[in-house]
C-alpha positions, -999 to +999 in steps of 0.1 A: -599-248-038-579-222-056-569-189-042-589-169-064-623-188-054-618-179-017-635-150-001-605-137+020-622-113+036-639-140+055-607-149+072-601-116+084-604-106+122-605-075+139-574-063+155-569-044+190-559-013+173-586-008+151-570-024+120-576-060+109-556-093+111-552-126+091-532-156+098-520-177+068-501-210+061-475-202+036-460-228+013-425-225-001-405-211+026-374-230+026-347-206+044-346-175+067-341-155+035-376-165+025-390-153+055-374-119+052-385-116+015-422-122+025-421-096+055-402-071+035-426-077+004-458-073+024-446-044+044-443-022+015-481-025+009-501+004+018-514+000+053-494-028+064-483-024+100-469-057+107-461-090+090-444-119+107-434-153+095-435-181+123-402-200+117-413-232+129-451-233+116-446-213+086-475-195+098-477-158+084-493-132+107-505-099+088-518-068+106-530-039+084-555-012+075-582-027+056-594+008+041-560+009+025-553-028+014-578-055+007-571-091+019-571-103-017-541-081-025-520-095+004-528-130-010-519-121-045-487-102-037-477-136-020-486-154-051-465-131-073-436-136-050-439-173-055-456-184-024-490-201-020-510-191+008-538-210+027-560-201+056-542-212+087-555-244+100-532-262+123-545-295+111-542-288+075-506-272+080-495-304+101-508-325+072-488-305+047-458-307+069-459-344+071-462-347+034-432-327+028-412-345+056-422-378+037-412-364+001-377-352+019-373-387+031-382-405+000-359-379-022-331-388+005-333-427-001-334-420-039-304-397-039-283-418-014-290-450-034-280-433-068-247-418-051-234-450-034-239-470-069-224-442-089-194-436-062-186-473-068-182-470-107-166-435-101-141-451-079-131-478-104-130-451-132-107-429-111-083-459-103-083-471-141-076-436-154-039-441-137-037-478-147-050-495-175-088-490-180-100-490-217-119-462-233-148-485-237-151-499-201-150-460-189-177-450-215-199-482-202-193-469-165-202-435-173-234-444-194-245-466-165-237-437-141-259-414-164-288-439-164-288-439-127-281-402-123-305-386-145-339-402-130-326-399-093-315-363-099-349-356-118-367-370-087-346-358-058-340-321-070-381-314-069-381-299-036-353-272-047-367-269-080-401-259-071-387-234-047-362-219-074-389-215-101-412-199-076-385-174-068-374-168-107-412-162-112-414-138-085-383-122-097-361-128-070-334-153-060-332-176-031-306-201-019-321-228-041-313-210-075-276-215-072-282-252-058-304-260-090-280-241-113-251-261-099-267-294-102-281-288-136-245-276-150-228-308-132-251-332-148-253-314-181-216-310-185-210-350-173-237-359-201-216-339-226-183-353-214-197-390-215-207-383-253-171-371-260-157-398-240-138-376-217-120-393-188-139-374-161-176-372-154-194-356-122-225-376-120-217-386-085-211-348-074-246-340-086-262-369-066-238-364-034-248-327-033-285-335-035-279-362-009-262-339+015-285-308+010-314-331+015-301-345+048-295-309+062-333-300+050-348-328+065-330-322+098-340-285+097-376-297+092-375-325+117-361-298+141-389-275+136-415-302+138-405-310+173-408-275+184-440-272+167-454-302+185-448-282+218-474-258+206-495-286+194-497-302+228-505-273+245-533-266+219-548-301+224-553-291+261-583-268+248-621-280+248-641-276+220-674-275+241-687-271+275-716-282+296-735-250+303-760-252+334-793-233+325-813-210+346-837-241+353-808-261+363-807-281+330-776-291+315-768-283+278-735-290+257-725-259+236-696-246+218-672-228+237-679-199+217-713-195+231-699-194+267-699-159+283-686-147+316-708-151+347-723-184+330-720-217+350-706-248+336-705-284+347-671-302+346-673-342+354-646-364+366-621-370+338-630-338+318-607-309+310-620-276+325-630-256+296-626-218+309-612-199+334-637-194+365-642-199+402-656-233+416-691-228+430-697-263+442-680-294+444-648-309+456-620-326+435-584-328+428-574-314+394-539-317+377-529-279+371-493-285+362-497-263+332-503-231+355-481-242+386-458-265+371-464-291+400-477-326+386-491-336+418-530-333+419-544-303+439-574-302+461-600-278+451-634-267+463-657-237+465-639-204+459-610-219+442-599-204+409-595-228+380-581-226+346-588-238+310-570-269+301-564-282+337-578-318+344-608-327+367-593-362+381-623-370+402-658-354+415-682-330+398-674-294+396-697-263+390-677-237+377-689-198+373-673-185+344-648-154+347-631-153+314-647-172+285-631-187+253-605-164+235-593-148+267-583-177+291-549-184+305-544-212+280-552-186+251-527-165+262-503-191+268-509-202+231-505-165+220-473-161+238-459-196+221-469-182+186-453-147+193-421-165+204-419-184+170-426-151+151-403-129+169-369-121+153-336-110+171-313-086+156-288-116+148-315-130+127-324-097+111-285-096+103-284-132+090-314-127+069-300-093+052-266-111+045-283-141+030-307-120+009-276-101-006-255-133-010-275-151-040-263-123-063-229-124-050-228-163-055-237-160-090-215-132-099-185-150-082-192-181-104-195-161-136-163-143-130-143-176-120-156-191-152-148-160-173-111-156-156-101-192-161-115-191-196-094-158-206-066-176-189-066-202-213-078-232-193-107-242-215-144-238-212-152-274-197-124-273-168-135-235-163-170-244-159-163-273-135-144-246-113-173-225-117-197-249-106-176-258-075-177-220-069-215-220-072-221-249-049-192-242-020-207-205-017-245-215-013-253-194+019-273-221+037-249-221+066-254-184+073-292-188+068-295-215+095-268-200+119-294-181+140-328-193+133-315-229+143-303-216+176-335-197+180-356-226+175-337-247+200-336-218+225-374-213+220-377-250+227-355-249+260-371-219+273-408-235+267-396-266+286-382-244+315-416-228+317-409-191+298-424-180+268-409-149+252-428-121+235-399-102+216-373-114+192-344-098+208-356-111+243-329-138+244-302-112+235-314-089+262-315-116+286-280-126+280-267-090+286-286-084+319-264-080+352-288-065+375-322-079+386-350-060+400-378-081+416-413-067+427-423-086+458-461-092+460-469-120+436-434-123+422-411-134+450-445-144+469-469-166+456-500-149+440-522-163+468-519-144+502-537-158+532-559-139+557-546-138+592-580-134+606-611-156+604-638-144+582-671-138+595-699-148+570-723-122+587-700-093+580-718-074+553-688-049+548-663-074+544-686-093+519-689-061+500-651-056+501-648-092+484-671-082+456-652-050+451-619-070+452-628-090+421-625-058+401-588-060+409-559-080+398-538-072+429-530-106+449-542-093+480-575-083+464-577-117+447-569-135+482-600-113+498-622-122+469-612-159+474-615-159+511-648-143+511-665-165+483-673-136+463-684-143+428-705-113+415-683-082+410-697-047+416-704-025+386-690+010+382-656+005+399-627+029+393-591+019+397-563+039+409-529+025+397-508+015+426-534+023+451-564+005+452-603+004+438-634+025+446-671+024+439-703+044+447-724+021+466-758+033+485-749+070+481-716+060+499-678+059+485-663+026+494-626+021+489-606-012+492-567-006+488-535+004+505-539+020+539-529+054+525-555+052+498-581+046+524-570+074+548-554+052+576-534+069+602-501+057+608-506+050+643-535+023+636-512+008+608-484+004+637-507-012+661-517-037+634-482-044+625-474-050+663-495-081+663-485-092+626-449-081+621-444-094+586-480-090+572-493-071+541-521-048+549-552-041+529-579-015+540-616-010+536-634+022+541-670+026+536-683+061+534-670+084+562-667+054+585-631+046+602-612+024+577-605-011+588-574-031+582-574-066+569-539-082+576-527-109+551-494-128+551-478-139+516-454-169+516-424-168+494-423-191+463-410-223+473-375-222+456-373-184+459-343-186+486-324-211+464-328-190+430-316-158+447-286-177+462-278-190+427-283-156+410-261-141+436-233-165+429-235-160+392-228-124+398-260-109+395-270-079+415-302-081+431-327-054+443-367-057+456-385-028+446-420-030+463-451-011+467-458-029+500-448-015+533-414-015+550-418-042+575-432-068+548-405-060+525-376-061+549-386-095+562-390-108+528-355-094+519-338-108+549-353-144+542-338-141+508-305-128+516-311-096+497-294-063+508-306-038+484-344-035+490-369-005+490-405-001+499-439+019+495-426+025+461-450+039+434-449+032+398-431+066+392-406+055+419-399+023+405-391+041+370-369+066+385-349+038+403-344+018+371-334+050+355-308+057+382-296+019+378-293+024+341-273+057+345-249+039+367-244+014+337-265-014+350-284-035+325-315-042+344-340-073+341-372-062+358-394-092+372-428-080+383-466-089+381-488-062+392-506-032+373-482-010+391-452-029+375-466-024+339-444+009+333-413-005+351-415-035+330-418-014+299-388+008+308-363-018+319-338-032+294-356-066+295-386-079+316-402-109+330-438-114+345-454-146+360-482-159+339-507-150+366-498-113+362-524-089+350-528-087+313-513-054+310-482-065+330-479-094+306-483-072+274-454-048+289-429-077+296-407-094+272-415-130+284-438-148+309-429-175+331-451-206+343-458-220+375-454-214+414-414-219+413-391-189+405-367-212+388-377-203+353-362-169+358-327-185+364-333-208+337-341-181+312-309-162+321-287-191+317-306-204+285-300-171+268-265-164+279-255-199+262-280-193+234-262-158+224-226-174+227-240-203+201-255-176+181-222-157+177-203-190+172-226-199+141-219-166+126-182-169+131-185-206+116-204-192+085-178-163+082-147-185+086-161-212+063-164-186+035-133-170+041-115-205+036-136-222+013-143-195-016-104-188-023-097-224-025-127-232-048-119-200-070-082-213-073-094-246-089-085-270-060-122-282-052-141-306-074-179-303-073-180-334-053-158-318-024-178-286-027-210-305-023-196-322+010-180-289+023-212-270+017-236-295+033-211-300+060-209-263+070-250-265+072-247-296+093-222-281+117-241-249+124-272-271+130-253-297+153-240-266+171-276-251+177-286-285+189-253-287+211-271-260+235-295-288+246-264-309+259-252-274+275-285-269+293-291-307+304-289-307+342-287-273+348-323-265+353-332-259+389-361-281+403-386-259+419 
């Protein structure tokens, strides 16, 4: 189906801000400059608020105002720029990428075979030129080389030629334009020199140039494919259907899109759980390594919260749906992974701008070199050879790969460490952090506190508190809901950020939250804390009756002590800012060896403390999970949230980490510091290469063959340096 036959409006979805969104798979992207060209071109359209290309999957995400710009105009703009767009279908996109990989591999084989055979004859000609080769023999070798080179070049240049022609049709220049010009000039001049029985021809330069370039492009394609497979493995965990239990007890398999919160679904042994929910009946063991990072099976039963994508090992479960398709934890992980690929760092933006400016400079430098040597009296053919060498050696491939290659590798390492980044410059900002501020509840501690007193099933007030707790994402409230077995939330609940929730029930105001929110006297709080020194307190007040206190204890994350000790040894300053009471925070700080801590902090207090630290010159990383942490996460220099955090906190954070371990925080900091160092190394490699190579090529000391090897070598060096990041990080991760 052609672009003009599609109803593109059918592929548009509503966006959260009132605009619309569309995902497209874009053909013709060959380098970082192409990505920048697309984003700049679309951003100039009326109403377009965001256009981001995923480096790995070539997925274009566009947000815009449909009243100002129709979807057809976005697609036609891409077409005029020389890029073909398709509705984004992961399976179809993977098939296109696989075809591209096979084409590159075949072209490598053809150009490599041609290069080796032509080089054998070229060596004979070079040695014969200084000894006693006859003109007839030299011409024969040149013609045989031409017979091998011409079809080989015509076949191998296709990936570059398609891109260059599309760029020219779109009235722009990309990195493939000078490549095609350089190869075409080298082959054309070699044919002319062969017809004139000249001593030199440059067929080997053209084929070797293509061979080196194709190897570099295939390595880049393969590296992106490996990172893309991480997202594909996550997407494979998502079920397409669910077994819904009807009101009459009948079970029907329906598409996941038909499942709503409150429905019940049946999950048999060996199936993946299709939705987020709470188990109502059944006992089993599930593989929830996606969420916790723990590969051992976890025992589950009634009241246990389960997540989409986790595997039910044995037993039959009935799950009450809390979050349906599109908003599950697995969907959120997929969105975060996609956002990580679309994100662009400041270094990427810098490299994009330099690469986009570079093509005109390359052509101008080659033209000036040709004119300069011709006017000097060298002759047009030798001058053209030098110009070709300049054109080839100055191709900005290394600059275009310098940062994206590191970003791809770093994103893969972060994902394997259990960290998904939101923003493009998160890696750079994580690398700059020198002070880490932790929230306690749900961050340093696990998000599943335990009640210290047994639950009386006949206690109606506590049962109502459990239903009220379902409307809060605070870890203490979730623990209460889990302990009471509550499954049906109350309606009309209001939440006061950082304090608690309340609802009008039977003419009475019912409050659940902090002791202060429920009006508990300090003397009663002190009495309970005498019995449970390190407990966290949740208060319940029904009408005008005296409030009751519900003590809970939170366990530190299993590796919290080890991670905090490691971070302190690396020179980071650690603080704990918590809304919890002083005794619980002091106990956690003492257990972790943290000297600086503050308790009973409101969201405003946390913001004020962050401002104070930044005024003192600190670069702060905030790690938190609660609704009351969202302002601090947004206000910090860089921020992290556990994946169990409320959605608002995840949205405010620059990255999220998976699992019960705290090790991903330390891993993220280490990977980011090393990634930033490699980014700077690659930029300097690209700059130094050009500072050395360009004057040598302009001076005429470089043949097209040497220029091809040097240019391809610089691209391979920055790619290999990016891959070295994996070796630097091997063995450095903390096991949780």
